[in-house]
C-alpha positions in Angstrom: 92.3 122.4 89.6 94.2 122.2 92.9 97.7 120.8 93.4 96.5 117.4 94.6 94.2 117.1 91.5 97.0 118.2 89.2 99.5 115.8 90.8 97.0 113.0 90.6 96.3 113.7 86.9 100.0 113.8 86.1 100.6 110.6 88.1 97.8 108.9 86.2 99.3 109.8 82.9 102.7 108.5 84.0 101.2 105.2 85.4 99.4 104.7 82.0 102.6 105.5 80.0 104.6 103.0 82.1 101.8 100.4 82.1 101.7 100.5 86.0 98.8 99.8 88.3 98.7 101.5 91.7 97.6 100.2 95.1 97.6 102.2 98.4 97.8 101.1 102.0 96.9 104.0 104.2 96.6 104.6 107.9 96.8 108.2 109.1 95.6 109.6 105.7 92.4 107.5 106.0 92.2 106.8 102.2 93.2 110.4 101.2 95.6 109.1 98.5 93.0 106.8 97.1 90.4 109.6 97.2 92.8 112.0 95.3 93.4 109.3 92.7 89.8 108.4 92.2 88.8 112.1 91.7 90.5 111.7 88.3 88.2 110.4 85.5 89.6 107.2 84.1 91.6 106.3 87.1 90.3 102.7 86.9 92.8 102.2 84.1 95.7 102.7 86.5 94.4 102.3 90.1 93.5 98.8 91.5 92.5 99.3 95.1 93.1 100.8 98.5 93.6 99.3 101.9 92.7 101.7 104.7 94.3 99.9 107.6 93.8 102.4 110.5 94.0 99.9 113.3 96.8 97.5 114.0 94.3 94.6 113.6 93.4 95.8 110.1 97.1 96.0 109.2 97.6 92.4 110.2 94.4 91.0 108.8 94.2 92.8 105.5 97.8 93.2 104.4 99.8 90.8 106.6 101.8 93.2 108.8 103.4 91.0 111.5 102.3 91.5 115.1 105.9 91.2 116.1 106.8 94.1 113.9 104.0 96.2 115.3 105.1 95.3 118.9 108.8 96.0 118.3 108.6 99.2 116.3 105.1 100.6 116.6 102.6 101.3 113.9 104.4 104.5 112.9 107.6 103.0 111.8 109.6 102.2 108.6 109.5 98.4 109.2 105.7 98.6 109.4 105.2 100.6 106.2 107.5 98.3 104.4 105.3 95.3 105.3 102.2 97.4 104.5 103.3 98.2 100.9 104.5 94.6 100.4 101.2 93.2 101.7 99.2 95.6 99.5 101.1 94.5 96.4 100.7 90.9 97.3 97.0 91.2 97.9 96.2 93.2 94.8 96.6 93.2 91.0 98.8 96.3 91.3 102.4 96.6 90.1 103.4 99.6 92.2 102.3 100.7 95.7 102.6 103.2 98.5 102.0 102.9 102.2 101.6 105.6 104.8 101.4 105.5 108.6 101.8 108.5 110.9 100.7 110.7 113.7 98.4 113.4 112.4 97.5 114.8 115.8 96.5 116.7 117.7 97.4 114.0 120.2 99.3 110.7 120.0 102.8 112.0 119.6 105.8 111.3 121.8 109.3 112.7 122.2 110.6 110.0 119.8 107.6 110.3 117.4 106.1 113.8 117.6 102.8 114.8 116.0 103.5 115.2 112.3 105.8 112.1 112.0 104.8 110.2 108.9 106.5 107.0 107.6 106.2 106.1 103.9 107.2 103.1 101.7 106.9 102.8 98.0 107.6 99.6 96.1 107.0 97.9 92.8 107.0 94.4 91.4 110.6 94.9 90.1 112.0 95.0 93.7 112.3 98.8 93.8 111.7 100.0 97.4 112.0 103.4 98.9 111.3 104.1 102.6 111.4 107.4 104.5 110.1 109.3 107.5 109.0 112.9 107.2 108.0 115.4 109.8 105.2 117.7 108.7 104.0 120.9 110.5 100.5 122.1 111.1 97.2 120.8 112.4 95.7 117.3 111.6 94.3 118.4 108.3 97.6 120.0 107.2 99.7 116.9 108.2 97.3 114.6 106.3 97.3 116.8 103.2 101.1 117.1 103.1 101.3 113.3 103.5 99.0 112.7 100.5 101.0 115.2 98.4 104.3 113.6 99.3 103.0 110.1 98.6 101.9 111.1 95.1 104.9 113.2 94.4 107.4 110.4 95.1 105.7 108.0 92.8 105.6 110.7 90.1 109.4 111.3 90.6 110.1 107.6 90.4 108.2 107.2 87.1 109.6 110.4 85.6 
């Protein structure tokens, strides 16, 4: 079992123990977190749904990200991932969520937001909110894999 599978299994056990249901809102990972979770047998007991909101339109239509926030800060920003996780929680039966938006590359980066920049937000129905930006190294696949691992690890840490 690889580290993503092990982490997903451990996270599932913690979500069950804490009676939490997870939702994801993903952009640059394209559903990678949801895929990792649903590889685990029985995940329907602790995983509600995933929103893969790759385009700005999808972010707005599916989970209520405001166009003004996208215009002011860009899709890869902490204000956007906050609205993504809040919208995912609002539009699901979940009690805890994670959102991810980033620049996996090989193009799309800038001086301010280079390739490998990934913003995360985690929140739950009890008003816990954690937001951060990470800078991952490597090619597109490596950036996406590191983002999935980080998203899962931070929920696991919160629940531990």
